Residue, then its C-alpha position, 0 to 999 in steps of 0.5 A: m472602491e475595489s481598485l482603491l482596496q486592490n492599491e492598498n493591499i497589493l504585494d507586487a513580487t516581481t519588484l523583490h530580490p528572490s531571497v526575499k520574496h516568499a518572506t516579505i509575502f508571509n509577513r505581509f499574509d500574517e498582517l491580514k486580518p480574518g476576512e482581508y485578502l492581499t493580491l499578489h503580483n508575479d511574472h509566473d505562477p507562484m504556485p509553489l508558494r501556495f503549498q509552503l503557506e498551506n504546510t505552514r499556515g493551514n487552511i486558513f486561507q482562499w487563494e483565487y486566480l484573477e489573472r494567468g499569465p502569460e506575462l502576469y499572474r494576479i493572485r487573490i489570497t484571502k485570510n478566512n474569517v473566524a468561523k471558517k477558520a475555527e472549522s479549518q483548524k479544527e481539521s487542520i489539527a485533526e490531519k496535521e501529524n499525518i500531512l506529508n506535502v510532496t510538492l516540498l520534497e526533491p523529486r529523488l526523495k518524494h517516493a522513499t519519503i512516501f515509502t518510509r512514512f507509508d511503513e510507519l503506519q499502524p494498522g488503521e492509521n492514516l497518511i494525507l498527501h499533499n501533491d501538484h498532480d495525480p500521484v496515480p504511478l504511486y498507488y500501482q507502485l504502492q499496490d505492488m509492494h503492499g498488495d491490498a495493505f492499505t486504501w486510497d481516498y481522493l479527498e481532493e482532485g485538482p486541478e492545482l492541489y491533489r490531496i490523497k488519504i492513505t490507510k494502512n488496512k488493519l488485519p482481520e481478527e482471526e488472521k492477526t496471529v498468524e500474520e505477526g512474526n511469521i509474514l515475508n513480504v517477498t515483493a520488498l525483496e530484489p529479485r535475486q535475494k527472494h528464492p534464498t530468503i525464504f529458503v533461508r526462513f524456511d530451514e528456521l522453522k522447526p516442525g510444526e511452525s509455519l512462514t506466511i509469504h506474500n507476494d504480488h504473483d502466484p509463486k507456484p516455482l518455488y513450490y517445485q523448487l523447495l519441493g525438489e531441494r528439501g523434499n516432502i517435509f512441508t504444506w503449501e496452503y493458499l491463504e488468499q489467491g491474487p489478483n494483486l496479493w498471494r499469501i501462502k502458508i508454508s508449515k514444515n511437517p511434524e517429525d512424524q510427518s515428514e519421514g513419509a506421506e499418506t498414500l491416496g488409499e490411506i487419505v480415502a480410508k480416513d474420510f471418503r468424502t476425498a475420493e470425489v476428488f481423485n475420480k474427478y482428476g483420474l487418480d486411481f485409490c484403489c488398485g493404484g493407492k498406494k501413492t503419495v499424492r504428490e507421486a501421483c499427480a507428478e505421473k499425470g502431469l497435474d497440479v499438486t497444490k490444487i488437488e491438495h487445496e481441494l482435499q483440504n476442503a472435500d468436507k465443504n463440498v458436500 
C-alpha cells in the first residue's frame, strides 16, 4: 500500500533538465492538498531547494529524509494539515518582513547584506537569520562592530537549518538623550581614519558640548594624544568600561574653565572627601597643592583618567 502511495507521489528529479527542476518541484508541491506528500528522488542532497521552498512558501511543510546517498537521496515533502498550516502561517506572518535567508545569497554578499539589514533595524526590532550552518563567526564580527548593542538567540540549531533572532537592543531611557546625535562608533571606521575623525568631531564641539565615542577596547592612547595636541580643554568620562564595549564621554570645557584647571588644594577646599583619593596615590594637596591633577599625575607617572574618575565618585565612597 505504501509503495502504491509513493508511486503516485514520486518525482524523480534526476530525469529533469536543470532549467526546469525547481519549477517542476514547486508545481508538484503546490498541487498537494494539506496532509499529502511528495517523495523526491535526486542524485545529491537538495538542501538549497528546502531553503528556497521555505523562503517562497513559508513554514507549511515537513522535510523528511528517507534515504541519504551517496548515490540516491529520497526526501518526503509533506504539506502540513490545515491546523498546523494555520499555526505556521501565523508565525510566518509575524516573522516574514524580518527574515533573511542567507543561503540564497552569494558568499561575497552575505555579511555585507546582514550588516546592512542590522543597521536598518530600530532599537527593539529584530532580524530572523536562516543559514545552513552555525554562523557563529558572524556573531563575533557583529560584536566587534557594534559591541553589546544586540542580542543573539538561537531559535533552531541544525543540523540542516539554523535560525537565529538578532535583536537590536533598546537604549536605556536615561541615556537616550546623551546617545542621540553626538555618538561616534569608532569600530565602524578604518584604522587610519579613527583618530583624525575623532579630532575633527572634537574640534566641531562648542564649549560645554560633548561627544560620546564607542570602541571595542580602551582608547587610552587617544586621551594622551588629545591632551598633547589640544591641551587641557576637555574632560574624559568613562560611561562603560568593557569587556566588549567602551563608551567615553569627551566634553569640551566651558571657556572659563579652559584657561586654567583647578589645583589639588582648590579641589580639596571645595570637597574634603577628595583628600582620600589624593592620599591614596601620594599626591600632596597641602604644600604641593598648587599643581593641577594632571601635572601632579604626570610627575608621578600615574593614570590621570583613573584618578579623575575616582574624584568624580568621591562622594559615593563615604
